[in-house]
NUKEKE-578746 format. One record per residue (C-alpha): x, y, z; residue number from 1; residue in three letters. Coordinates in steps of 0.001 Angstrom, whole numbers, plus 524288, in hexadecimal, padded with zeros to 5 digits. Last residue first. Layout:
+-------+-------+-------+-----+-----+
:    c1 :    c2 :    c3 :   i :  aa :
+-------+-------+-------+-----+-----+
:     X :     Y :     Z : NUM : ALA :
...
+-------+-------+-------+-----+-----+
//
This chain:
+-------+-------+-------+-----+-----+
:    c1 :    c2 :    c3 :   i :  aa :
+-------+-------+-------+-----+-----+
: 11F35 : AFC02 : 218AD : 330 : LYS :
: 11E4C : AEE9D : 21217 : 329 : ARG :
: 12987 : AE668 : 21541 : 328 : ILE :
: 12EA6 : ADD26 : 20AAD : 327 : ASN :
: 137A2 : AE6A6 : 20469 : 326 : SER :
: 13DE6 : AE88E : 211CA : 325 : LYS :
: 142FA : ADAB8 : 21151 : 324 : PHE :
: 14076 : AD46D : 21EEC : 323 : ILE :
: 14C71 : ACDE9 : 224CA : 322 : LEU :
: 148F2 : AC7AF : 231C9 : 321 : VAL :
: 14746 : AD0E6 : 23CE4 : 320 : ARG :
: 150B2 : ACFD6 : 248A1 : 319 : THR :
: 14E4C : ACB1B : 25685 : 318 : LEU :
: 157F7 : ACEC0 : 26043 : 317 : PRO :
: 1630F : AC568 : 263D0 : 316 : GLN :
: 164A6 : ABC12 : 26F2F : 315 : HIS :
: 15EE6 : AB0EA : 26738 : 314 : GLU :
: 15DA9 : AB453 : 258D7 : 313 : HIS :
: 15111 : AB704 : 252F5 : 312 : TYR :
: 14D5E : ABAB8 : 24509 : 311 : GLU :
: 14020 : AC042 : 242AC : 310 : SER :
: 13465 : ABCB8 : 23A13 : 309 : ILE :
: 13784 : AAF59 : 2352E : 308 : LYS :
: 12D36 : AA86E : 22DA9 : 307 : LEU :
: 12D4A : A9997 : 22F45 : 306 : ILE :
: 12782 : A8F9E : 2267A : 305 : VAL :
: 12338 : A82E3 : 22D0C : 304 : ASN :
: 121DC : A74AA : 22A53 : 303 : GLY :
: 125AC : A7056 : 21C7C : 302 : LYS :
: 121AB : A7A8E : 21282 : 301 : LYS :
: 11C42 : A7665 : 20515 : 300 : ARG :
: 10E91 : A7C34 : 20609 : 299 : GLY :
: 1129C : A8686 : 1FC36 : 298 : THR :
: 10BC6 : A90AF : 2047B : 297 : GLU :
: 11604 : A8F5D : 20F49 : 296 : VAL :
: 12079 : A9367 : 20526 : 295 : TYR :
: 118B4 : A9F0B : 1FFA2 : 294 : ARG :
: 11632 : AA38B : 20DB4 : 293 : HIS :
: 1247B : AA362 : 210E2 : 292 : ALA :
: 127C2 : AAA1A : 2044F : 291 : ASP :
: 11E5C : AB53F : 2075B : 290 : VAL :
: 123DC : AB626 : 21511 : 289 : ILE :
: 131B4 : AB7A6 : 210E7 : 288 : GLU :
: 13391 : AC4E7 : 21773 : 287 : ASN :
: 1307E : ABE45 : 22435 : 286 : LEU :
: 13B12 : AB448 : 22352 : 285 : TYR :
: 138C8 : AA64B : 21EB9 : 284 : PHE :
: 13B9C : A9920 : 224C3 : 283 : THR :
: 1396D : A8C40 : 21E71 : 282 : LYS :
: 13527 : A7E6A : 221AD : 281 : ASP :
: 134D7 : A7F28 : 23113 : 280 : ILE :
: 130EE : A7241 : 2372B : 279 : THR :
: 12F85 : A76DF : 24505 : 278 : ALA :
: 13279 : A6958 : 24A27 : 277 : ASP :
: 12B48 : A649D : 2569D : 276 : TYR :
: 12F3A : A5A5A : 260CB : 275 : ASN :
: 13B83 : A60F0 : 265E0 : 274 : GLY :
: 13583 : A6276 : 273B2 : 273 : LYS :
: 1354B : A718E : 27190 : 272 : GLU :
: 12DC8 : A6FB2 : 264B3 : 271 : PHE :
: 1234B : A66FC : 26AEF : 270 : LEU :
: 12198 : A70A6 : 27635 : 269 : GLU :
: 12056 : A7C13 : 26D16 : 268 : LYS :
: 11675 : A74FB : 264D6 : 267 : ILE :
: 10E3A : A722A : 2711F : 266 : PHE :
: 10FB4 : A80B0 : 27584 : 265 : ASN :
: 10B4C : A852F : 2684B : 264 : ILE :
: 0FEE7 : A7D83 : 2690D : 263 : GLN :
: 0FC1F : A80CC : 2775A : 262 : ALA :
: 0FC84 : A8F48 : 273A4 : 261 : ARG :
: 0F093 : A8D8A : 26ACB : 260 : ALA :
: 0EE03 : A8FE2 : 25C94 : 259 : GLU :
: 0E21C : A8BBB : 2551D : 258 : ARG :
: 0E558 : A8297 : 249F0 : 257 : ALA :
: 0DADA : A83E4 : 23FD7 : 256 : TYR :
: 0CE29 : A7C90 : 23DD7 : 255 : ASP :
: 0C76C : A8105 : 23128 : 254 : LEU :
: 0CF32 : A76EE : 229D8 : 253 : GLY :
: 0DC1C : A75C4 : 222C1 : 252 : ASN :
: 0E536 : A7273 : 22DDF : 251 : VAL :
: 0DFDB : A6499 : 22DC8 : 250 : THR :
: 0DCF1 : A59DC : 23729 : 249 : LEU :
: 0D644 : A4C68 : 2357E : 248 : TYR :
: 0D41A : A44B4 : 24209 : 247 : THR :
: 0D1BB : A364D : 24376 : 246 : GLY :
: 0C527 : A314A : 249BB : 245 : ASN :
: 0C6C4 : A2480 : 2421D : 244 : HIS :
: 0D44C : A253C : 23C16 : 243 : LYS :
: 0D64A : A2EC2 : 23137 : 242 : LEU :
: 0DBEF : A2AAB : 22407 : 241 : MET :
: 0CE6C : A2A20 : 21D74 : 240 : HIS :
: 0CC6C : A3889 : 2213F : 239 : SER :
: 0D814 : A3C84 : 218EF : 238 : CYS :
: 0D2D8 : A4312 : 20CFA : 237 : GLN :
: 0C5B3 : A4683 : 21325 : 236 : LYS :
: 0CD2A : A4D82 : 21E5B : 235 : ARG :
: 0D2C9 : A56AE : 2145B : 234 : SER :
: 0E0BA : A5864 : 210C7 : 233 : ILE :
: 0E905 : A64AA : 20E00 : 232 : MET :
: 0E804 : A6CCA : 21ACC : 231 : GLY :
: 0F694 : A6CA0 : 21DB4 : 230 : VAL :
: 0F754 : A64C7 : 22A75 : 229 : ALA :
: 0ED1F : A5ADB : 226B3 : 228 : ASP :
: 0ED09 : A52EC : 23378 : 227 : PHE :
: 0E77C : A452D : 232A9 : 226 : ILE :
: 0E56E : A3F99 : 24060 : 225 : VAL :
: 0E2FD : A31C8 : 24550 : 224 : ASP :
: 0E80A : A2C2F : 2386A : 223 : TYR :
: 0E532 : A1FEA : 23089 : 222 : LYS :
: 0EFB3 : A1B04 : 22750 : 221 : GLU :
: 0EB2B : A155A : 21A23 : 220 : LEU :
: 0F115 : A211D : 212E3 : 219 : SER :
: 0E9F7 : A24C5 : 206BA : 218 : ARG :
: 0E82F : A32BD : 20B84 : 217 : THR :
: 0F6CB : A343B : 20AC6 : 216 : PHE :
: 0F6A9 : A33FE : 1FC10 : 215 : ASP :
: 104B0 : A3003 : 1F8EA : 214 : VAL :
: 11182 : A35C7 : 1F489 : 213 : LYS :
: 1102B : A449A : 1F575 : 212 : ASN :
: 1080F : A42B8 : 201F8 : 211 : TYR :
: 11347 : A3BC5 : 2081C : 210 : PHE :
: 10E02 : A345B : 2142E : 209 : ILE :
: 11770 : A346E : 21FA0 : 208 : THR :
: 1180E : A2C6F : 22C8D : 207 : ARG :
: 11CB2 : A2EC9 : 23A60 : 206 : ASP :
: 11E02 : A3D61 : 23919 : 205 : ALA :
: 126F6 : A4328 : 24349 : 204 : GLY :
: 12BD8 : A5034 : 23EA0 : 203 : LEU :
: 137AA : A49F4 : 2384A : 202 : LYS :
: 12EBB : A40AC : 23121 : 201 : LEU :
: 12732 : A4C51 : 22C38 : 200 : VAL :
: 13374 : A52D9 : 2277C : 199 : LEU :
: 1398B : A46F9 : 220D2 : 198 : ALA :
: 12D4E : A43A0 : 2192F : 197 : GLU :
: 12C51 : A515A : 2132C : 196 : ASN :
: 130F7 : A4D1F : 205B4 : 195 : TYR :
: 12647 : A428A : 20588 : 194 : ASP :
: 11B1A : A4C83 : 2066B : 193 : SER :
: 1130C : A4CFE : 212D1 : 192 : CYS :
: 10934 : A4522 : 21A70 : 191 : VAL :
: 10E6C : A4294 : 22839 : 190 : ALA :
: 109C4 : A36E3 : 23001 : 189 : THR :
: 10A84 : A3856 : 23EC0 : 188 : VAL :
: 10958 : A2E61 : 24982 : 187 : ASN :
: 10616 : A36C2 : 2555C : 186 : ALA :
: 10ED9 : A3760 : 26138 : 185 : ASP :
: 10929 : A448B : 26617 : 184 : TYR :
: 115A0 : A4B63 : 262A8 : 183 : SER :
: 114AE : A44B2 : 2559F : 182 : LYS :
: 10828 : A4C02 : 252F9 : 181 : ALA :
: 10E44 : A58B6 : 25604 : 180 : ILE :
: 119F3 : A55FA : 24CF3 : 179 : GLN :
: 111DA : A5193 : 2414B : 178 : LEU :
: 107CC : A5CE8 : 24342 : 177 : ALA :
: 112AD : A670C : 24363 : 176 : SER :
: 1183F : A62A1 : 236A2 : 175 : THR :
: 10A81 : A624B : 2312B : 174 : GLY :
: 106AC : A6FB8 : 23603 : 173 : VAL :
: 112C9 : A7646 : 22FDA : 172 : ALA :
: 1110D : A6DD6 : 223FA : 171 : SER :
: 1193B : A6154 : 22261 : 170 : THR :
: 10EC0 : A57BC : 22626 : 169 : ALA :
: 1049F : A5C77 : 21CDA : 168 : GLY :
: 0FBBA : A5129 : 22091 : 167 : TYR :
: 0FE9F : A4C11 : 22EA0 : 166 : VAL :
: 0F910 : A3E7B : 23129 : 165 : LEU :
: 0F798 : A3A70 : 23FA0 : 164 : ILE :
: 0F6D1 : A2CE2 : 245DF : 163 : ASN :
: 0F4FF : A2F71 : 2548D : 162 : LEU :
: 0FFE2 : A291D : 25C7D : 161 : MET :
: 0FC03 : A2F35 : 26938 : 160 : PRO :
: 0EDD9 : A328D : 26CD1 : 159 : ILE :
: 0EB83 : A3E8E : 275D1 : 158 : LYS :
: 0F317 : A499C : 26F8B : 157 : SER :
: 0F015 : A4559 : 261B4 : 156 : ILE :
: 0E159 : A43F5 : 263DA : 155 : LYS :
: 0DE88 : A4D93 : 25956 : 154 : THR :
: 0DB55 : A5C72 : 25A01 : 153 : GLN :
: 0E88E : A5EDD : 25FD2 : 152 : SER :
: 0EE3D : A5B2F : 251FF : 151 : LEU :
: 0E79B : A674D : 24C38 : 150 : PHE :
: 0ECB5 : A7169 : 25607 : 149 : TYR :
: 0FA00 : A6AF4 : 25702 : 148 : TYR :
: 0FBD0 : A6B5E : 24848 : 147 : ALA :
: 0F7F1 : A79AD : 24788 : 146 : THR :
: 10070 : A7DC1 : 252ED : 145 : GLN :
: 10C78 : A7688 : 24DA7 : 144 : GLY :
: 10ABC : A7AFD : 23FD7 : 143 : GLY :
: 109CA : A8932 : 24344 : 142 : PHE :
: 11313 : A8970 : 24F12 : 141 : LEU :
: 11EE2 : A814B : 24C45 : 140 : ILE :
: 12513 : A8A42 : 24258 : 139 : ALA :
: 124F0 : A9675 : 24AE5 : 138 : ALA :
: 12C93 : A9015 : 255B0 : 137 : ALA :
: 135E0 : A8A49 : 24BA6 : 136 : GLU :
: 138E9 : A9782 : 2461D : 135 : GLU :
: 13A9C : A9D77 : 25352 : 134 : PHE :
: 1443D : A927B : 256C3 : 133 : SER :
: 13F04 : A87FB : 25F8B : 132 : ALA :
: 145B6 : A81A3 : 26B23 : 131 : ASN :
: 13F00 : A89FF : 275EF : 130 : VAL :
: 131A8 : A881E : 26F4B : 129 : PRO :
: 12B59 : A9572 : 26DA2 : 128 : LYS :
: 124EE : A9C38 : 27936 : 127 : LYS :
: 11694 : A9B18 : 2768C : 126 : SER :
: 10BED : AA267 : 26F58 : 125 : ILE :
: 0FDD5 : A9F75 : 26B94 : 124 : VAL :
: 0F7EF : AABD0 : 2714E : 123 : SER :
: 0F6F7 : AAE96 : 27FF6 : 122 : ASN :
: 1019B : AB910 : 27FEE : 121 : GLU :
: 0FAE0 : ABF6D : 274C0 : 120 : LYS :
: 102C3 : AC19E : 26856 : 119 : VAL :
: 10A2F : ACCB3 : 2620D : 118 : SER :
: 111D8 : AC958 : 25573 : 117 : VAL :
: 11E8B : ACEE5 : 250BC : 116 : TYR :
: 1272E : ACE0C : 244C9 : 115 : GLU :
: 11C56 : AC9E0 : 23C1A : 114 : ALA :
: 116B1 : ABE02 : 234CB : 113 : TYR :
: 110E5 : AB9D3 : 24200 : 112 : THR :
: 103D3 : AC18E : 2418E : 111 : GLY :
: 0F9B3 : AB71C : 24091 : 110 : PHE :
: 0ED99 : AB790 : 2495C : 109 : SER :
: 0E8ED : AAB55 : 242B9 : 108 : PHE :
: 0F2E5 : AA328 : 24A0D : 107 : GLY :
: 0FBFC : AAB55 : 251FB : 106 : ARG :
: 10445 : A9FDB : 256F0 : 105 : LEU :
: 1104D : AA07E : 26002 : 104 : GLY :
: 11E6B : AA0B2 : 262BC : 103 : PHE :
: 12686 : AA6BF : 26DA4 : 102 : VAL :
: 13430 : AAAC7 : 271AF : 101 : GLU :
: 13306 : AB313 : 27DFD : 100 : ASP :
: 13ABE : ABFBA : 27D3E :  99 : GLY :
: 1303B : AC828 : 28376 :  98 : VAL :
: 1284E : ABFCF : 28CBC :  97 : ASN :
: 11CD9 : AB697 : 28C27 :  96 : PHE :
: 112E1 : AB0F3 : 295BD :  95 : GLU :
: 10EAF : ABD69 : 29CD8 :  94 : LYS :
: 109EA : AC714 : 2925F :  93 : VAL :
: 1021A : AD21F : 29891 :  92 : ASP :
: 10B94 : ADD12 : 295D9 :  91 : LYS :
: 10CCD : AD918 : 28724 :  90 : GLY :
: 118DD : AD271 : 282A4 :  89 : VAL :
: 123A6 : AD749 : 27928 :  88 : GLN :
: 12E70 : AD0A1 : 270E5 :  87 : GLU :
: 12A91 : AC279 : 271C7 :  86 : ILE :
: 132C9 : ABA67 : 268C5 :  85 : ILE :
: 12ED8 : AB29F : 25D24 :  84 : GLY :
: 1274F : AA735 : 256FF :  83 : SER :
: 11B39 : AA92C : 24F2F :  82 : TYR :
: 10FA2 : AA280 : 248F5 :  81 : VAL :
: 10370 : AA6B3 : 24117 :  80 : THR :
: 108C0 : AAFAA : 23650 :  79 : GLY :
: 100E4 : ABA68 : 22F31 :  78 : LEU :
: 1024A : AC8CD : 230D8 :  77 : ILE :
: 0F6DA : ACED1 : 229B3 :  76 : PRO :
: 0ED73 : ACCDD : 2356F :  75 : ASN :
: 0E04F : ACFA2 : 22EF4 :  74 : ARG :
: 0E513 : AC691 : 223F4 :  73 : PRO :
: 0E13E : ACB8D : 2164C :  72 : LYS :
: 0D4D0 : ACD4B : 20EAB :  71 : ASN :
: 0CB22 : AC66D : 2178C :  70 : TRP :
: 0D2B2 : AC5C7 : 2244D :  69 : GLY :
: 0D739 : ABA7F : 22CEB :  68 : PHE :
: 0CACA : AB3F1 : 2318D :  67 : LYS :
: 0C110 : AB803 : 226F7 :  66 : LEU :
: 0CB57 : AB5F5 : 21C41 :  65 : ARG :
: 0CE86 : AA8B9 : 221EE :  64 : MET :
: 0C06D : AA46C : 221E2 :  63 : ILE :
: 0BE56 : AA8DE : 21403 :  62 : ILE :
: 0CAB6 : AA187 : 20FC3 :  61 : LYS :
: 0C679 : A9555 : 216B5 :  60 : VAL :
: 0BA15 : A9515 : 20EBB :  59 : PHE :
: 0C0F6 : A987C : 201FE :  58 : LEU :
: 0CB8D : A8DFE : 202DC :  57 : ASP :
: 0D8E1 : A91FC : 20785 :  56 : VAL :
: 0E451 : A9A0F : 201D0 :  55 : LYS :
: 0E1F6 : AA5BF : 20A5C :  54 : LEU :
: 0F000 : AA961 : 206E9 :  53 : SER :
: 0F4CF : AB01B : 213BF :  52 : ARG :
: 0EC5F : AA7D6 : 21CB5 :  51 : VAL :
: 0F013 : A9B7C : 21624 :  50 : ILE :
: 0FEC3 : A9E7E : 215DC :  49 : VAL :
: 0FEF5 : AA1AF : 22463 :  48 : ASP :
: 0F7EE : A951A : 227DB :  47 : GLY :
: 1019B : A8D92 : 21F3B :  46 : SER :
: 10CF9 : A920F : 2277B :  45 : ASN :
: 116DA : A9CEB : 227C4 :  44 : VAL :
: 11DAC : A9D23 : 23495 :  43 : SER :
: 121C4 : AA74D : 23E9A :  42 : THR :
: 12F00 : AAB03 : 243F6 :  41 : ALA :
: 135E6 : AB540 : 24C1D :  40 : ILE :
: 12A2A : ABCE5 : 2505B :  39 : ILE :
: 12C26 : AC7B0 : 25A2C :  38 : ARG :
: 120F5 : AC559 : 26393 :  37 : ILE :
: 118E6 : ACF77 : 26A8C :  36 : LEU :
: 110FA : AC978 : 275C6 :  35 : ILE :
: 10337 : ACCE0 : 27974 :  34 : GLU :
: 0FAE1 : ACED5 : 28614 :  33 : ASN :
: 0FDC4 : ADD54 : 2875D :  32 : SER :
: 0FCD5 : AE006 : 278E9 :  31 : LYS :
: 1081E : ADDCC : 26FF7 :  30 : PRO :
: 10B46 : AE83D : 26592 :  29 : ILE :
: 10C2D : AE25F : 25802 :  28 : PRO :
: 11638 : AE830 : 24EB3 :  27 : LYS :
: 10FC9 : AF068 : 24447 :  26 : ALA :
: 112B6 : AEC12 : 23665 :  25 : VAL :
: 11E4E : AEC04 : 22D34 :  24 : ARG :
: 11B0D : AE409 : 2213F :  23 : GLU :
: 11E6C : AD74D : 21A60 :  22 : ILE :
: 11453 : AD36F : 21048 :  21 : LYS :
: 10CBF : AC683 : 20EB4 :  20 : LEU :
: 10346 : AC743 : 20345 :  19 : VAL :
: 10E45 : AC19F : 1FB07 :  18 : GLU :
: 10B4F : AB3EA : 20102 :  17 : PRO :
: 0FF32 : AB2B6 : 1F86D :  16 : GLU :
: 0F1DF : AB790 : 1FCA4 :  15 : GLY :
: 0EA6B : ABD9C : 2079E :  14 : TYR :
: 0ED41 : ACBDB : 20AC5 :  13 : GLY :
: 0F6A2 : AD4E3 : 21232 :  12 : ASP :
: 0FE3A : AC9FE : 218D9 :  11 : CYS :
: 1081C : AD1F4 : 2204C :  10 : ILE :
: 11556 : ACC6F : 224A1 :   9 : VAL :
: 11AD0 : AD3D7 : 22FED :   8 : ALA :
: 1261B : ADD08 : 23396 :   7 : ILE :
: 1245A : AE4D4 : 2403C :   6 : MET :
: 12158 : AF248 : 24411 :   5 : LYS :
: 12109 : AFA19 : 250FA :   4 : ASP :
: 12F9B : AF8B2 : 251F2 :   3 : ASN :
: 131D8 : B00EB : 24607 :   2 : ALA :
: 12A29 : B0C74 : 24B57 :   1 : MET :
+-------+-------+-------+-----+-----+
//
C-alpha cells in the first residue's frame, strides 16, 4: 500500500555524489518505545560527505568500512540530524506526543535523508526551540553538537575570558564554536578569509586573522585553546601558539563527537535566548540531493546547508516537496 512506503535517498555505494539515488522504500514502523517522526528538514554536512565519498586516508578508510559497511553503507539512508513532527508514538512512550515539533541527532545510525524516521524515546531528541523554524532547528544541530562536545573538554565552563582561536570559523562547526565560546565569555579569534569577516564578527568574534592574507601560525598571540573546526591543521603547526597547558582540539582525529541529549538542550536554550544564529548558507530540496552534496564538497559553504524533505504550514497538513518522478527508482 502507498502509505507503507516513503521517499528516501539511498546511498548504494561509496563514491561521487551520483551514488545517491531517490527511491521508494518501506516506511519505518515504530516499536513500543519508539517515535515515528515526519521529517521536515535535515542538513547536509561534512560528515555526510565523508561517509558517502570515503575521501580519507587509508587507515581511516579501513576503519570506516569496518564500521559502516565494506562496499556500501549498511544503512543506505544517510543523514544525521532531523527536525519534524511526531506522527505516531509507541504504547510505552511517555515523554512525547503526536503533533510535537521535535529535533534530534541520529549520529552514526543515520537515516534522516527520508520522509520518516523512527527513533527511541530515550535517544538524542528534544522538542525544537519554540522560536526556530524547522530549517533553523535542523541547522543548529550538527555544528552545535560537535562544537559543544569538543569545547566541553576544555576549562571554558569554569574559567571566563579564555583566549580561544577557531580555525575554519565559517564552517558549520566553526560558526557554532564561535557562538558557544562567546556564551562562556571567551575572547575569540576567528581564522577565516577576508570576505567572511562580516559573518564572523556578526557571530561574536573579537578578532580576525585572514588566512588568505597572512600565515596565522606566525601570530605572536598565545591561546588557551586552539580549535581546528575543519581538520586542516596539525598540533605541530600551531603548538608554539598555545599557552602552557593550553589545549589543541581538532575534528580530524580518532576522537569524534558523541551525541547526548544535554548537548542539544544546551543549543536549544542558547537559540531560544537569541544567542545563537543558525547560519544557513543554502537550502536544497530532496530531489536536489546530488547538487547539495556537490556544494558541500567544494568546502566553500558558510555555516549550514539544509535539505528540505517536506513543506509545513501551520494549521495545514504536511505536503511532500516536489520530487521529479524520473528521479525515483521503482
